[in-house]
TORMARGU-984026 format. One record per residue (C-alpha): x, y, z; residue number from 0; residue in one letter; chain. Coordinates in Angstrom, 2 decimals, always signed. Layout:
<nodes>
[[X Y Z] NUM A A]
...
</nodes>
This chain:
<nodes>
[[-84.79 +25.86 -114.12] 0 M A]
[[-86.52 +22.31 -113.93] 1 P A]
[[-86.45 +20.65 -117.21] 2 V A]
[[-90.69 +20.07 -116.99] 3 Q A]
[[-90.83 +23.92 -116.46] 4 L A]
[[-88.81 +25.01 -119.05] 5 I A]
[[-91.03 +22.81 -121.33] 6 S A]
[[-94.20 +24.41 -119.94] 7 N A]
[[-92.83 +27.85 -121.13] 8 L A]
[[-92.06 +26.72 -123.99] 9 E A]
[[-95.09 +25.37 -124.54] 10 F A]
[[-97.01 +28.38 -123.82] 11 F A]
[[-95.11 +30.20 -125.87] 12 T A]
[[-95.37 +28.44 -129.07] 13 R A]
[[-98.93 +28.13 -128.60] 14 Q A]
[[-99.05 +32.22 -127.96] 15 G A]
[[-100.22 +32.31 -124.38] 16 L A]
[[-96.72 +33.92 -123.49] 17 I A]
[[-94.42 +36.49 -126.21] 18 S A]
[[-91.71 +34.88 -126.72] 19 R A]
[[-89.65 +37.99 -126.63] 20 G A]
[[-90.81 +38.50 -123.04] 21 S A]
[[-88.75 +35.20 -121.35] 22 I A]
[[-85.34 +36.15 -120.37] 23 R A]
[[-82.86 +32.93 -119.69] 24 Y A]
[[-79.93 +34.42 -117.26] 25 N A]
[[-77.32 +31.25 -117.10] 26 T A]
[[-76.27 +32.45 -113.74] 27 S A]
[[-80.11 +32.35 -112.30] 28 A A]
[[-83.03 +31.20 -114.52] 29 V A]
[[-85.79 +34.13 -114.43] 30 C A]
[[-88.51 +35.02 -116.21] 31 L A]
[[-90.24 +38.40 -117.25] 32 D A]
[[-93.59 +38.60 -118.20] 33 F A]
[[-93.81 +42.45 -120.38] 34 M A]
[[-97.58 +42.96 -121.28] 35 G A]
[[-100.37 +40.65 -120.93] 36 G A]
[[-99.36 +37.22 -119.86] 37 V A]
[[-101.99 +35.97 -122.18] 38 L A]
[[-102.33 +36.36 -126.35] 39 R A]
[[-104.01 +35.04 -129.05] 40 G A]
[[-106.64 +32.90 -129.18] 41 T A]
[[-105.07 +29.05 -129.32] 42 V A]
[[-104.02 +27.24 -126.03] 43 M A]
[[-102.56 +24.05 -124.56] 44 A A]
[[-102.38 +21.25 -126.87] 45 E A]
[[-103.27 +18.62 -124.16] 46 K A]
[[-106.76 +18.51 -121.86] 47 M A]
[[-108.31 +15.46 -120.08] 48 L A]
[[-112.07 +15.97 -119.23] 49 I A]
[[-113.56 +13.92 -116.37] 50 I A]
[[-117.04 +14.19 -116.05] 51 D A]
[[-119.71 +11.79 -115.57] 52 D A]
[[-122.58 +14.10 -117.63] 53 D A]
[[-122.08 +12.43 -121.27] 54 E A]
[[-123.55 +15.66 -122.51] 55 I A]
[[-121.17 +17.79 -120.46] 56 V A]
[[-118.44 +15.02 -122.13] 57 L A]
[[-119.12 +16.10 -125.61] 58 K A]
[[-119.70 +19.84 -125.51] 59 A A]
[[-116.51 +20.42 -123.72] 60 C A]
[[-114.63 +18.04 -126.34] 61 R A]
[[-116.46 +19.99 -129.33] 62 R A]
[[-115.39 +23.42 -127.93] 63 V A]
[[-111.59 +22.87 -126.80] 64 F A]
[[-111.33 +20.93 -129.96] 65 E A]
[[-112.10 +23.79 -132.29] 66 N A]
[[-109.81 +26.12 -129.97] 67 E A]
[[-106.63 +23.30 -131.20] 68 G A]
[[-106.58 +21.16 -128.33] 69 F A]
[[-105.98 +17.51 -128.30] 70 E A]
[[-109.18 +16.45 -125.90] 71 V A]
[[-109.48 +12.90 -124.17] 72 T A]
[[-112.52 +12.24 -122.00] 73 T A]
[[-113.66 +9.61 -119.20] 74 T A]
[[-117.04 +9.69 -117.28] 75 A A]
[[-114.63 +7.19 -114.82] 76 N A]
[[-112.48 +9.02 -112.23] 77 P A]
[[-110.06 +5.98 -111.18] 78 Q A]
[[-109.56 +5.89 -114.93] 79 E A]
[[-108.91 +9.45 -115.36] 80 G A]
[[-105.93 +9.01 -112.06] 81 L A]
[[-104.87 +6.30 -114.24] 82 N A]
[[-104.63 +8.31 -117.51] 83 M A]
[[-102.72 +11.29 -115.39] 84 V A]
[[-100.32 +8.66 -114.60] 85 L A]
[[-99.99 +7.35 -118.18] 86 A A]
[[-99.36 +10.56 -119.95] 87 R A]
[[-99.36 +14.26 -119.33] 88 A A]
[[-101.87 +17.02 -119.66] 89 F A]
[[-101.71 +20.57 -119.76] 90 D A]
[[-105.43 +21.10 -118.47] 91 V A]
[[-107.58 +19.03 -116.45] 92 I A]
[[-111.36 +19.68 -116.03] 93 L A]
[[-112.66 +17.86 -113.39] 94 V A]
[[-116.83 +17.34 -112.15] 95 D A]
[[-117.15 +18.66 -108.79] 96 W A]
[[-119.40 +15.67 -107.93] 97 M A]
[[-119.33 +11.91 -109.47] 98 M A]
[[-121.05 +8.68 -108.13] 99 P A]
[[-118.41 +7.31 -105.44] 100 G A]
[[-116.15 +10.04 -105.63] 101 F A]
[[-115.69 +13.32 -103.96] 102 D A]
[[-114.54 +15.81 -106.84] 103 G A]
[[-112.10 +17.32 -103.92] 104 M A]
[[-110.37 +13.98 -103.43] 105 D A]
[[-109.79 +14.04 -107.41] 106 V A]
[[-108.58 +17.07 -107.45] 107 V A]
[[-105.62 +16.52 -104.38] 108 E A]
[[-104.69 +13.16 -106.55] 109 E A]
[[-104.36 +14.43 -109.40] 110 I A]
[[-102.18 +17.62 -108.04] 111 D A]
[[-99.80 +14.69 -106.62] 112 K A]
[[-99.70 +12.83 -109.65] 113 R A]
[[-99.56 +16.14 -112.63] 114 S A]
[[-98.47 +19.16 -110.23] 115 P A]
[[-97.80 +20.61 -113.74] 116 N A]
[[-101.36 +20.95 -115.24] 117 S A]
[[-103.37 +23.38 -115.03] 118 A A]
[[-106.92 +22.30 -112.95] 119 M A]
[[-110.21 +23.78 -113.26] 120 V A]
[[-113.05 +22.68 -110.99] 121 M A]
[[-116.83 +22.24 -113.00] 122 I A]
[[-119.47 +22.58 -110.96] 123 S A]
[[-123.34 +21.99 -110.84] 124 G A]
[[-123.64 +23.85 -107.39] 125 S A]
[[-120.94 +26.01 -106.26] 126 P A]
[[-120.01 +27.85 -103.44] 127 S A]
[[-117.16 +30.01 -102.05] 128 V A]
[[-116.67 +27.68 -99.64] 129 G A]
[[-116.17 +24.66 -101.77] 130 R A]
[[-114.36 +26.81 -104.47] 131 A A]
[[-111.76 +28.07 -101.84] 132 T A]
[[-111.14 +24.63 -100.86] 133 E A]
[[-110.73 +23.50 -104.14] 134 A A]
[[-108.10 +25.88 -105.19] 135 M A]
[[-106.36 +24.71 -101.55] 136 K A]
[[-106.13 +21.33 -103.11] 137 R A]
[[-104.92 +22.37 -106.47] 138 G A]
[[-107.65 +24.11 -109.05] 139 A A]
[[-106.55 +27.04 -110.28] 140 M A]
[[-110.48 +27.99 -111.35] 141 D A]
[[-113.59 +26.73 -111.32] 142 Y A]
[[-116.85 +27.26 -113.63] 143 V A]
[[-120.63 +26.58 -112.75] 144 A A]
[[-122.91 +24.55 -114.87] 145 K A]
[[-124.62 +25.25 -117.38] 146 P A]
[[-121.45 +27.27 -118.67] 147 F A]
[[-121.47 +29.05 -122.52] 148 K A]
[[-118.15 +27.95 -124.33] 149 S A]
[[-116.92 +31.60 -124.28] 150 E A]
[[-117.16 +31.56 -120.27] 151 E A]
[[-115.31 +28.05 -120.18] 152 I A]
[[-112.79 +29.02 -122.46] 153 I A]
[[-111.94 +32.11 -120.24] 154 Q A]
[[-111.73 +30.30 -117.59] 155 V A]
[[-109.57 +27.83 -119.06] 156 V A]
[[-107.33 +30.85 -119.65] 157 K A]
[[-107.14 +32.34 -116.25] 158 R A]
[[-106.10 +28.97 -115.38] 159 A A]
[[-103.58 +28.24 -117.69] 160 V A]
[[-102.31 +32.28 -116.50] 161 Q A]
[[-102.32 +32.44 -112.48] 162 R A]
[[-100.27 +28.28 -113.17] 163 K A]
[[-97.49 +30.14 -115.01] 164 V A]
[[-97.20 +32.97 -112.48] 165 T A]
[[-96.90 +29.88 -109.44] 166 E A]
[[-94.65 +28.75 -111.53] 167 E A]
[[-93.03 +31.89 -111.90] 168 K A]
[[-92.80 +32.64 -108.42] 169 K A]
[[-91.94 +29.46 -107.78] 170 A A]
[[-88.60 +30.15 -109.45] 171 V A]
[[-88.38 +33.55 -108.22] 172 G A]
[[-88.44 +31.64 -104.39] 173 R A]
[[-85.69 +29.10 -106.13] 174 F A]
[[-83.46 +31.70 -107.41] 175 E A]
[[-83.52 +34.00 -104.19] 176 K A]
[[-82.92 +30.44 -102.04] 177 M A]
[[-79.49 +30.01 -104.20] 178 L A]
[[-78.40 +33.43 -103.71] 179 K A]
[[-78.51 +33.23 -99.96] 180 S A]
[[-77.12 +29.62 -99.83] 181 W A]
[[-73.21 +29.60 -100.28] 182 Q A]
[[-72.57 +26.31 -101.21] 183 F A]
[[-68.73 +25.51 -100.02] 184 P A]
[[-67.18 +23.20 -102.82] 185 V A]
[[-63.85 +22.08 -101.44] 186 P A]
[[-60.74 +21.98 -104.31] 187 T A]
[[-59.98 +18.79 -105.94] 188 L A]
[[-56.66 +20.63 -107.19] 189 E A]
[[-53.85 +18.90 -105.82] 190 D A]
[[-51.36 +20.82 -103.79] 191 K A]
[[-48.07 +22.64 -105.81] 192 A A]
[[-44.50 +21.51 -105.08] 193 P A]
[[-43.88 +24.60 -103.03] 194 K A]
[[-47.23 +24.13 -101.05] 195 N A]
[[-46.21 +20.48 -100.13] 196 I A]
[[-42.35 +21.93 -99.22] 197 A A]
[[-44.84 +24.49 -96.49] 198 E A]
[[-47.09 +21.62 -95.59] 199 T A]
[[-43.76 +19.40 -94.42] 200 V A]
[[-42.03 +22.34 -92.77] 201 A A]
[[-44.70 +24.06 -91.11] 202 Q A]
[[-46.96 +21.51 -90.35] 203 T A]
[[-46.61 +17.77 -90.62] 204 V A]
[[-42.92 +18.17 -89.08] 205 G A]
[[-44.13 +19.76 -86.04] 206 V A]
[[-47.07 +18.01 -85.44] 207 A A]
[[-45.03 +14.78 -85.31] 208 K A]
[[-42.88 +16.89 -82.83] 209 A A]
[[-45.73 +18.05 -80.30] 210 T A]
[[-47.75 +15.09 -80.78] 211 S A]
[[-47.81 +13.05 -77.47] 212 P A]
[[-44.92 +10.39 -77.03] 213 W A]
[[-47.22 +7.60 -76.40] 214 L A]
[[-49.35 +8.48 -79.37] 215 S A]
[[-46.30 +8.50 -81.47] 216 V A]
[[-45.30 +5.07 -80.02] 217 F A]
[[-48.16 +3.17 -80.87] 218 V A]
[[-48.24 +4.79 -84.47] 219 L A]
[[-44.86 +3.88 -84.53] 220 G A]
[[-45.61 +0.08 -83.75] 221 I A]
[[-48.60 +0.08 -86.22] 222 L A]
[[-46.52 +1.42 -89.06] 223 A A]
[[-43.71 -1.14 -88.27] 224 G A]
[[-46.32 -3.58 -88.53] 225 A A]
[[-47.62 -2.45 -91.59] 226 Y A]
[[-44.14 -2.35 -93.50] 227 I A]
[[-43.58 -5.92 -92.19] 228 G A]
[[-47.18 -7.10 -93.70] 229 F A]
[[-46.01 -5.31 -97.22] 230 G A]
[[-42.43 -7.57 -96.85] 231 G A]
[[-44.90 -10.63 -95.95] 232 F A]
[[-46.85 -9.85 -99.10] 233 L A]
[[-44.07 -9.50 -101.41] 234 S A]
[[-42.21 -13.15 -99.97] 235 T A]
[[-44.99 -14.63 -100.06] 236 T A]
[[-46.17 -13.35 -103.57] 237 V A]
[[-42.88 -14.01 -105.37] 238 T A]
[[-41.07 -16.88 -103.46] 239 F A]
[[-41.57 -19.42 -106.59] 240 D A]
[[-42.08 -16.82 -109.22] 241 A A]
[[-38.30 -16.28 -110.64] 242 A A]
[[-38.31 -19.66 -112.14] 243 E A]
[[-40.80 -19.23 -113.87] 244 K A]
[[-41.03 -15.29 -115.10] 245 I A]
[[-38.01 -14.49 -114.43] 246 G A]
[[-36.16 -12.49 -111.98] 247 S A]
[[-36.86 -8.66 -113.64] 248 G A]
[[-40.91 -9.46 -113.67] 249 L A]
[[-40.45 -10.87 -109.97] 250 T A]
[[-38.96 -7.93 -108.62] 251 K A]
[[-41.27 -5.46 -110.22] 252 L A]
[[-44.54 -8.10 -109.17] 253 I A]
[[-42.50 -7.78 -105.39] 254 S A]
[[-42.26 -4.03 -105.33] 255 G A]
[[-45.93 -3.47 -106.31] 256 A A]
[[-47.42 -5.79 -103.54] 257 V A]
[[-45.15 -3.92 -101.08] 258 F A]
[[-46.18 -0.66 -101.85] 259 S A]
[[-49.43 -1.74 -99.68] 260 V A]
[[-47.41 -1.30 -96.58] 261 G A]
[[-46.62 +2.27 -97.15] 262 L A]
[[-49.99 +3.04 -98.21] 263 M A]
[[-51.21 +1.65 -94.58] 264 L A]
[[-48.83 +3.60 -93.22] 265 V A]
[[-49.71 +7.22 -95.29] 266 V A]
[[-53.78 +6.43 -95.46] 267 I A]
[[-54.44 +4.27 -92.35] 268 A A]
[[-51.96 +6.38 -90.25] 269 G A]
[[-48.86 +5.34 -88.40] 270 G A]
[[-44.89 +7.06 -87.84] 271 E A]
[[-42.40 +5.39 -89.68] 272 L A]
[[-38.73 +6.48 -89.40] 273 F A]
[[-37.84 +6.69 -93.16] 274 T A]
[[-41.05 +8.97 -93.54] 275 G A]
[[-40.02 +10.84 -90.47] 276 N A]
[[-36.86 +11.84 -91.86] 277 N A]
[[-38.44 +14.94 -93.98] 278 L A]
[[-38.50 +16.44 -90.27] 279 M A]
[[-35.38 +17.78 -91.10] 280 V A]
[[-37.39 +20.60 -92.86] 281 S A]
[[-38.92 +21.92 -89.92] 282 S A]
[[-35.60 +21.87 -88.38] 283 V A]
[[-34.70 +23.67 -90.92] 284 M A]
[[-37.22 +26.25 -91.16] 285 S A]
[[-36.71 +26.73 -87.17] 286 K A]
[[-40.03 +25.15 -86.45] 287 E A]
[[-38.81 +22.65 -84.25] 288 I A]
[[-35.48 +22.20 -82.73] 289 T A]
[[-32.45 +18.98 -84.17] 290 F A]
[[-32.68 +17.32 -80.57] 291 G A]
[[-36.69 +17.42 -80.49] 292 T A]
[[-36.25 +15.70 -84.07] 293 M A]
[[-33.29 +13.33 -83.17] 294 M A]
[[-35.58 +12.08 -80.06] 295 K A]
[[-38.72 +11.11 -82.36] 296 R A]
[[-36.31 +9.34 -84.85] 297 W A]
[[-35.27 +7.52 -81.82] 298 G A]
[[-38.32 +6.35 -80.03] 299 L A]
[[-40.12 +6.23 -83.67] 300 V A]
[[-37.05 +3.55 -84.80] 301 L A]
[[-37.66 +1.61 -81.66] 302 L A]
[[-41.51 +1.27 -81.97] 303 A A]
[[-41.20 +0.21 -86.14] 304 N A]
[[-38.77 -2.34 -84.61] 305 F A]
[[-41.37 -3.94 -82.34] 306 I A]
[[-44.19 -3.71 -85.11] 307 G A]
[[-42.24 -5.65 -87.18] 308 A A]
[[-41.17 -8.14 -84.74] 309 A A]
[[-45.05 -9.12 -84.50] 310 I A]
[[-45.48 -10.11 -88.03] 311 I A]
[[-42.06 -11.85 -87.82] 312 V A]
[[-43.86 -13.64 -84.92] 313 L A]
[[-47.28 -13.71 -86.91] 314 L A]
[[-45.53 -15.21 -89.78] 315 F A]
[[-43.67 -18.13 -87.73] 316 Y A]
[[-46.72 -19.30 -85.35] 317 F A]
[[-49.11 -19.03 -88.37] 318 S A]
[[-47.27 -21.89 -90.02] 319 G A]
[[-47.40 -20.18 -93.34] 320 L A]
[[-43.69 -20.91 -93.97] 321 W A]
[[-44.95 -24.44 -94.58] 322 K A]
[[-46.19 -23.23 -98.05] 323 T A]
[[-45.25 -25.86 -100.95] 324 A A]
[[-43.34 -27.83 -98.52] 325 D A]
[[-41.34 -25.32 -96.78] 326 G A]
[[-40.60 -23.32 -99.65] 327 A A]
[[-41.68 -20.24 -98.59] 328 L A]
[[-39.86 -20.51 -95.03] 329 G A]
[[-36.90 -21.07 -97.49] 330 A A]
[[-37.52 -18.50 -99.39] 331 A A]
[[-37.44 -16.10 -96.56] 332 A A]
[[-34.36 -17.17 -95.34] 333 V A]
[[-32.54 -16.59 -99.04] 334 K A]
[[-33.79 -13.19 -98.61] 335 V A]
[[-32.28 -12.34 -95.52] 336 A A]
[[-29.07 -14.26 -95.73] 337 Y A]
[[-28.86 -11.78 -99.46] 338 T A]
[[-29.13 -9.00 -96.99] 339 K A]
[[-26.31 -9.28 -94.49] 340 V A]
[[-24.11 -10.53 -97.10] 341 S A]
[[-24.11 -6.92 -98.50] 342 L A]
[[-20.82 -5.00 -97.76] 343 T A]
[[-21.57 -1.67 -95.66] 344 F A]
[[-20.79 +0.80 -98.72] 345 T A]
[[-23.36 -1.27 -100.84] 346 E A]
[[-25.95 -1.35 -98.13] 347 A A]
[[-25.33 +2.51 -97.18] 348 L A]
[[-25.71 +3.12 -101.23] 349 V A]
[[-29.21 +1.37 -101.68] 350 R A]
[[-30.46 +2.88 -98.41] 351 A A]
[[-29.50 +5.98 -99.77] 352 I A]
[[-31.65 +5.44 -103.20] 353 G A]
[[-34.06 +3.52 -101.08] 354 C A]
[[-35.51 +6.39 -99.06] 355 N A]
[[-34.93 +9.20 -101.86] 356 W A]
[[-38.21 +6.97 -103.60] 357 L A]
[[-39.96 +6.72 -100.48] 358 V A]
[[-39.56 +10.30 -98.95] 359 C A]
[[-41.03 +11.14 -102.72] 360 L A]
[[-43.90 +8.77 -102.48] 361 A A]
[[-44.83 +10.59 -99.03] 362 V A]
[[-44.26 +13.86 -100.31] 363 W A]
[[-46.68 +12.83 -103.65] 364 M A]
[[-49.17 +11.51 -101.19] 365 A A]
[[-48.94 +15.05 -99.53] 366 L A]
[[-50.12 +16.88 -102.61] 367 A A]
[[-53.00 +14.78 -103.37] 368 A A]
[[-56.59 +15.35 -101.89] 369 R A]
[[-57.82 +12.42 -102.46] 370 Q A]
[[-57.02 +8.63 -101.09] 371 T A]
[[-56.77 +7.50 -104.85] 372 I A]
[[-54.81 +10.19 -105.68] 373 G A]
[[-52.31 +9.18 -102.55] 374 K A]
[[-52.61 +5.44 -103.41] 375 I A]
[[-51.12 +6.45 -106.82] 376 F A]
[[-48.45 +8.74 -105.46] 377 A A]
[[-47.37 +5.91 -103.55] 378 I A]
[[-47.51 +3.06 -105.46] 379 F A]
[[-44.76 +3.66 -108.47] 380 F A]
[[-41.59 +5.17 -106.38] 381 P A]
[[-42.26 +2.12 -103.99] 382 I A]
[[-42.64 -0.34 -106.31] 383 M A]
[[-39.37 +1.36 -108.45] 384 A A]
[[-37.38 +1.20 -105.09] 385 F A]
[[-38.36 -2.73 -104.38] 386 V A]
[[-37.95 -3.67 -107.64] 387 A A]
[[-34.35 -1.57 -107.87] 388 L A]
[[-33.43 -3.97 -105.19] 389 G A]
[[-32.93 -0.67 -102.45] 390 F A]
[[-32.88 -1.35 -99.16] 391 E A]
[[-35.31 -0.23 -96.46] 392 H A]
[[-34.28 -0.48 -92.50] 393 N A]
[[-37.49 -1.31 -91.32] 394 V A]
[[-38.48 -3.79 -94.17] 395 A A]
[[-35.43 -5.30 -93.17] 396 N A]
[[-36.71 -5.10 -89.23] 397 M A]
[[-38.89 -7.72 -90.52] 398 F A]
[[-36.56 -9.61 -93.50] 399 Y A]
[[-33.64 -10.08 -91.77] 400 I A]
[[-35.29 -11.41 -87.89] 401 P A]
[[-37.24 -13.95 -89.95] 402 T A]
[[-34.53 -15.41 -91.71] 403 G A]
[[-32.52 -15.73 -88.42] 404 I A]
[[-35.87 -17.36 -86.69] 405 L A]
[[-36.57 -19.50 -89.22] 406 F A]
[[-32.62 -20.53 -89.81] 407 S A]
[[-32.14 -21.55 -86.62] 408 H A]
[[-35.31 -22.99 -85.68] 409 N A]
[[-37.12 -25.03 -88.79] 410 L A]
[[-35.67 -27.33 -90.60] 411 A A]
[[-36.26 -25.99 -93.82] 412 L A]
[[-34.91 -26.88 -97.30] 413 P A]
[[-32.64 -24.07 -98.04] 414 L A]
[[-30.85 -23.37 -101.41] 415 A A]
[[-27.07 -24.12 -101.58] 416 A A]
[[-24.88 -21.65 -100.50] 417 G A]
[[-26.56 -20.38 -97.51] 418 I A]
[[-24.58 -20.03 -94.38] 419 D A]
[[-27.22 -20.16 -91.45] 420 V A]
[[-24.23 -19.14 -89.38] 421 N A]
[[-24.54 -15.67 -91.22] 422 A A]
[[-27.54 -14.75 -89.92] 423 L A]
[[-27.18 -13.50 -86.42] 424 N A]
[[-28.24 -10.07 -84.59] 425 W A]
[[-24.74 -8.80 -84.95] 426 I A]
[[-24.26 -9.03 -88.42] 427 N A]
[[-27.93 -7.31 -88.61] 428 F A]
[[-27.04 -4.46 -86.58] 429 L A]
[[-23.74 -4.02 -87.66] 430 W A]
[[-23.48 -5.22 -91.24] 431 R A]
[[-27.14 -4.05 -92.47] 432 N A]
[[-29.42 -1.99 -90.11] 433 L A]
[[-26.47 +0.63 -89.25] 434 L A]
[[-25.38 +1.16 -92.91] 435 P A]
[[-29.00 +1.26 -93.73] 436 V A]
[[-30.10 +3.46 -91.53] 437 T A]
[[-27.91 +5.88 -92.10] 438 I A]
[[-28.43 +5.67 -95.93] 439 G A]
[[-31.52 +6.11 -95.44] 440 N A]
[[-31.15 +9.62 -93.54] 441 I A]
[[-29.37 +10.58 -95.99] 442 I A]
[[-31.97 +9.58 -99.13] 443 G A]
[[-34.41 +11.27 -96.94] 444 G A]
[[-33.12 +14.07 -95.04] 445 A A]
[[-30.83 +15.39 -97.81] 446 V A]
[[-32.16 +14.47 -101.04] 447 F A]
[[-35.87 +15.10 -100.44] 448 V A]
[[-36.14 +17.27 -96.95] 449 G A]
[[-32.86 +19.76 -97.28] 450 M A]
[[-33.26 +19.81 -101.08] 451 S A]
[[-36.93 +21.14 -101.45] 452 Y A]
[[-36.43 +23.47 -98.44] 453 W A]
[[-33.35 +24.82 -99.98] 454 G A]
[[-35.47 +25.52 -103.14] 455 A A]
[[-38.81 +26.52 -101.85] 456 Y A]
[[-38.15 +28.18 -98.31] 457 L A]
[[-34.81 +29.41 -97.97] 458 R A]
[[-34.91 +32.67 -96.57] 459 P A]
[[-33.73 +35.18 -99.83] 460 I A]
[[-31.17 +38.08 -98.30] 461 K A]
[[-32.66 +40.75 -99.98] 462 S A]
[[-30.33 +43.03 -101.45] 463 S A]
[[-30.04 +46.76 -100.01] 464 Q A]
[[-28.51 +49.71 -101.73] 465 P A]
[[-25.43 +51.02 -101.09] 466 Q A]
</nodes>
């Protein structure tokens, strides 16, 4: 129930116009029961405003209604009366029918707009049925003709208050009926449970990825590769000179924190990322798609991711941003690439397993969240963890290592001691890094996340039949 309506009803109850026992409040829908007579007792509303250009009428009405317990305010100026209505609330307003320069009808209409909860009574020296009807259409509850006796105007005011209460009761009834007829769809904000995520991945997400038009998948794959490239670019830019100032541990933490923007863009803006698509294995295990279809999509997305990452490499090169700090940023990019191609096959493989285990968990938890902010937090922490731990991501390396190859052979950079630029070549990139890292990413995502949750929640359970 509106606050103003509640306060009005409490006021009428307090003044004895409505029996307190006759008002029933219902928590599901507020309703009012009027039992017996609506009016009882002799004390009426507290605040009354009287607008009339006749001083005799003002004094007479003030005397009558102050004796009835009202706090009476009077004015002979209609404009002043309208201003008073804006300044404070009145429960009853008496308005003269005709005043110099003003039509009482217009005053009634304006008061009804400014104070719709007030019960208005028109006072007229020459009443007519037509004028009375018009006044009530514009907001008056009743009218009284001059001259009048004190008992007569008291009864008219009582009747006006009664009509106002009845009008509010009907309004509440209509509102209650409207609420019952409406059905408000309230979307749940509850996040998905792990079993629901497993079902979504196997039955919906994986199938959608397998059945989407290849051109759409290819374009989304290019975008995803570029988004991961942006993450790598940002990570290198933010931390290239941080280690000597804050140490390697905090530098890695910051690097992971800013790199997470890459997967946020993939998941929230939309993209097809090879490492995330490793979860399609759940759809294969559930026999929603075939193994061959999954492998074709993986190959298509991997190629598209490489193109997208290469675009960011070229953007880094031709933008001249590598010149930052007298080429220190470009030199840092070369150092990162050299470190990656210097890993043994086993080191790269194992680090890649840990990487995509966390990356797929980030995707998995993002699917649980129903709001964007929830997806952001779900992605942030696992991605920050995999970068800070030094794990290997094949699409990220499609940005890091080609950047090092391009910069080391085409730019004069202040490279750190011990970096052999001859080791930065396409053969070492493909054989010593991309191959083991891709295999490790598949194991980390498909086996440790996709197959594990399929086995936990979706694996068919054979029912034991009694012999």
